[in-house]
N, C-alpha and C positions, 0 to 999 in steps of 0.2 A: 498070746496076741491078744484076747478076750480084753485082758487088765488094761492094755495099752487104750482100746476102744472106749471102754467105761470110763476112762478118766479123760478123753475127750469130751464125752457124753458131760461127763460131769461140769469139765470146765467152762463149756457151753451153756450150761443150766444156769452155773453161777453167774455167769455174765448176764445172761438175759432177766434173771429174777432182779437185778439192780435197777433195769427200767421195768420191768412189769408190774405192776400193782392194783390189783382189785380194789374198787371202792364199793358204796353201796348203789350208787348208780350206775356203775359199768363193772361188776364182778369179773372173775378171773375163770374160764374156761382151760382147767389143766387138763392134759393127759397121760398115761403113763400106759406104757406097753409092754408085756412079757413076753414070752416064746407062747405062751398056751393063751391068755389074756390080754385084753384090754381094758381099760379103766378111765373116766372120764368124770369130773366135779366141778362145779361151779363155786366157786369161794370169794367170800369177802372178806378181804386182807385186814380188814382197819377192826375187826370183829371179831376172825379167826372161823366163822362160822362156814360150814358147809351147806347152801345153799338148795343143791339137789345135785344127786349122783346118779350115775348109771355103769354098769360093766356087762360083761357078758356071763357074770355069774347072777345078772338080778334076777327077782324070780321071773317078771315079765318076759323075759328071754330064754328062758328054761325051755327046754326042748324043741324050741323055734329053731335053734341056728345049728346047722349039721357039724360044720367045726368052730371054734370059739377063736383060732389065733390066725384070722385069714382077714381081708378086706371087707368080704360081705359081712361079718361079724363085728368090725369097725364101724360099717354102716348103720348097721342097725341100733350099735350104741350111740351114733351120734345122733340117729333121730329120736331115741329115748330121751337120751339128756335134754335136747333140744325141747322136748314136749314138756318135759317136767320142769323146765327153765321157764317158758313160756306161762305153765299152771301159777308158777307162783309171781308171774308180774315182771320176769326179766327177759327183756329184749336184747340189749346190747351189753358185750360183754367183750373182753380182753382174751386173747387167745394167746393161751402158752402150752407152746408144743414139748415142753420138759426137757430140752438138750437133745430131742429127736430131731432127725433130719425131716425137713416137709414134703414128704413122698411115702407112697403105699397105703397102708395104715391109718396112719395119721391125715394123711390128705383126704383119705375117704371118711374119715369121723369128721373133720372140719367140714368137706363138702356137704354132707347129709344134714350138717346142722344147720348152716346155711340157709340150704332147700327148707326145713323145717321154720324158717323163720328167725333165727337167729342171727344177728348184725354183728361183724368183727371184719 
């Protein structure tokens, strides 16, 4: 059963990645979630550079989170990645949910990044 769900996510990811591209002016904010952690990166696809990154494993969040696989942790990661992106002068991004459905942890991360000042 899990294999079917994985292939569905990968199919959605492939379809979306044909349309979503990060540039210098508007890099791509991509999100990956596992059972235990959540990761976010701001990527310039033209140069292949990661401009900002945050996850539940980041040093800034170590010891501050009760659990790393819940929506509270996703919100903290969204705030942290937005803060790092704004420090680099990035205000506008393209959101890439990486084939995951837009609810739960993905939605919390996106809303927290928007509240901190990222536009997408």
